[in-house]
SEZANU-437881 format. One line per 10 residues: number of its first residue (from 1); for each residue y negated, x negated, z negated of C-alpha. Coordinates in steps of 0.5 Angstrom, whole numbers, plus 500, padded with zeros to 3 digits. Each point is the difference from the previous one (the first is absolute). Layout:
N
NUM = Y:X:Z  ...
This chain:
350
1 = 465:895:780  505:498:497  507:504:498  497:499:493  496:507:499  497:498:493  498:493:502  497:503:506  496:505:495  497:494:497
11 = 498:497:505  497:506:502  503:501:506  501:508:502  506:503:498  503:506:502  503:501:493  499:499:493  505:494:497  503:502:493
21 = 502:496:495  499:501:492  500:495:494  506:498:496  504:503:506  505:496:497  502:501:493  502:504:494  501:506:503  506:497:505
31 = 507:500:497  501:495:505  494:496:496  503:501:494  507:497:501  497:493:503  495:500:494  506:500:496  503:495:504  494:495:499
41 = 501:502:492  492:501:500  494:501:503  496:493:501  509:497:502  499:506:505  493:497:503  502:493:500  507:501:504  498:501:507
51 = 506:503:502  500:505:496  492:501:500  501:500:508  506:505:500  495:505:495  494:499:505  505:503:505  503:505:496  494:506:503
61 = 500:497:506  508:502:500  498:508:498  493:501:502  496:500:508  495:495:496  495:495:504  500:495:495  505:497:495  496:496:494
71 = 502:494:496  504:501:494  496:496:495  495:502:495  493:498:499  501:496:493  504:494:505  494:497:501  499:500:491  507:497:501
81 = 499:495:505  494:497:496  505:499:494  498:506:496  506:503:495  503:507:504  504:505:497  502:507:503  502:504:495  504:506:501
91 = 496:506:499  494:496:498  498:496:506  497:493:500  499:496:494  495:493:502  499:495:494  492:501:501  496:495:503  494:498:496
101 = 494:495:500  505:495:496  506:501:504  497:500:508  501:493:500  508:501:500  499:504:507  502:496:506  503:503:506  506:498:503
111 = 501:504:505  508:498:500  501:505:495  500:505:505  504:497:506  505:506:499  493:505:501  499:496:507  507:500:502  500:508:498
121 = 496:501:506  503:495:505  506:504:499  496:507:501  497:496:506  508:499:503  502:507:499  496:505:500  499:505:507  494:497:505
131 = 496:506:499  499:500:492  494:495:497  501:495:496  495:501:493  499:495:495  496:501:494  497:497:494  496:503:495  493:500:499
141 = 497:495:496  496:504:495  507:504:499  504:493:499  495:498:495  500:506:496  508:499:500  499:493:497  495:500:496  503:507:496
151 = 507:497:501  502:507:502  499:507:504  496:504:494  495:505:502  493:499:499  501:492:500  496:499:494  502:493:499  497:498:507
161 = 495:505:500  497:496:494  501:493:502  497:501:506  493:503:497  501:494:494  503:495:504  497:500:508  501:492:501  507:500:499
171 = 501:507:503  497:496:507  505:494:499  505:505:499  499:504:507  498:492:503  508:499:498  503:506:503  496:501:507  502:492:501
181 = 508:503:498  500:506:504  497:497:507  507:495:500  503:505:497  498:506:506  500:494:505  507:498:498  502:507:502  496:501:506
191 = 504:493:502  507:502:498  498:507:505  495:505:496  497:504:507  494:503:494  499:500:493  498:505:495  496:498:494  501:504:494
201 = 494:500:495  504:505:495  494:500:496  494:500:503  498:507:497  499:496:494  494:497:501  493:503:504  493:498:502  498:492:499
211 = 508:500:497  503:503:506  496:496:504  501:492:497  508:501:499  502:505:505  496:500:505  497:492:502  508:497:497  502:505:505
221 = 495:497:506  502:493:498  508:501:501  499:504:506  494:495:504  506:494:498  506:504:502  497:501:507  498:494:501  507:497:500
231 = 503:506:502  494:504:504  506:504:504  502:503:493  499:507:497  497:501:494  501:507:497  497:500:493  501:506:494  495:501:495
241 = 504:504:496  495:505:496  494:498:503  494:504:499  498:503:507  493:496:501  505:495:498  506:501:505  494:500:506  497:493:497
251 = 507:498:500  501:501:507  493:498:503  500:493:495  506:497:500  502:499:507  507:504:500  503:503:506  502:507:497  499:503:493
261 = 504:503:496  499:507:496  503:502:494  501:508:499  494:501:497  496:499:506  499:507:503  502:500:508  494:503:501  496:494:497
271 = 504:496:503  498:502:507  493:501:499  498:494:497  506:495:500  503:501:507  499:496:506  497:493:499  507:498:498  507:504:501
281 = 502:504:492  506:500:497  503:505:495  500:505:496  505:505:499  501:501:492  506:496:498  502:507:495  500:504:506  506:496:503
291 = 503:501:493  500:507:502  500:501:507  501:507:504  495:503:503  494:497:495  502:493:503  500:502:507  493:503:500  496:495:497
301 = 503:495:505  499:504:506  493:501:496  499:491:500  503:501:508  494:505:502  495:497:497  500:493:502  504:499:506  505:495:503
311 = 497:494:499  501:502:492  505:496:497  505:506:496  501:497:493  500:503:492  494:500:495  504:494:497  508:498:499  506:504:500
321 = 502:503:493  507:498:497  502:508:499  499:501:508  505:503:503  502:496:507  501:506:503  493:502:500  497:494:503  505:502:506
331 = 497:506:500  494:498:500  501:493:506  503:506:504  495:505:499  495:495:503  504:498:505  501:507:503  493:502:500  497:494:503
341 = 505:502:505  497:507:501  493:497:500  503:496:506  503:505:504  494:504:499  497:495:503  504:498:506  501:507:502  491:501:500
């Protein structure tokens, strides 16, 4: 056992309470984040300022009783490290120069461009309390490829979906490039202090059947196998957001992940009946309930706790929304902790 309950769960150890962290727990809903974002001048500038990014990562730990802090960065740092032009526009999101069969040769991985990101993790290691686990992360290869080919975040990703059908060799080559870059990117995070990794395959739900296997399952498996060969003690949480229920099960069974993150569309009862047991699960409170707060949020959180047990990692089904009141996050965490203490007291009195 360690003093970091999240790592104990990820490594299959018995625990007496459920670890808690929240995707996008550091971000726009916090006023102190917005002040640092303004100081940095741009979102990309903030990601590439190790001192400020580390401060952002620590902000929710100062406010809430959480069991992990996640690196403050972005899944598009890998395209940036490959030399792709990247810009984050206010209220519009990321814009990239689209990768095509004609310009893919220009992608050259330069890890030195991302030294500030690794520096952020080093500062987190120095400053985090001893019981708080340090999480690194990267985008799933399919998801990052979607942004790189599409040139921006766009519902449907029509360009990349068409390209995948018409130019499969190009997509194969891009996925190979991403595998090599992401492997080194994650490895550098681990060497800087990351104790576990989350892979955000945010657009896994675009695919199904053979295409899901080819672009999500197989690349994830290859990446994790290579990662565990180099860093065998570092667990990986996979999050194939939007995947079909049967594809969640395939992702669990075929990729080698150590824990499976669930979005809010996976029912807790299905998770208990069909997914729980082989590896820990993570999730999956609806972020909209965190926006509204109150009894419905608490009822849903209690249901997750009761049905999935202490070896579950409590989290959201997606990231905290910008309009979320910080008081609702505090209310959720306080509710979870109080309920855990009640359970512990009731067991000790038996």
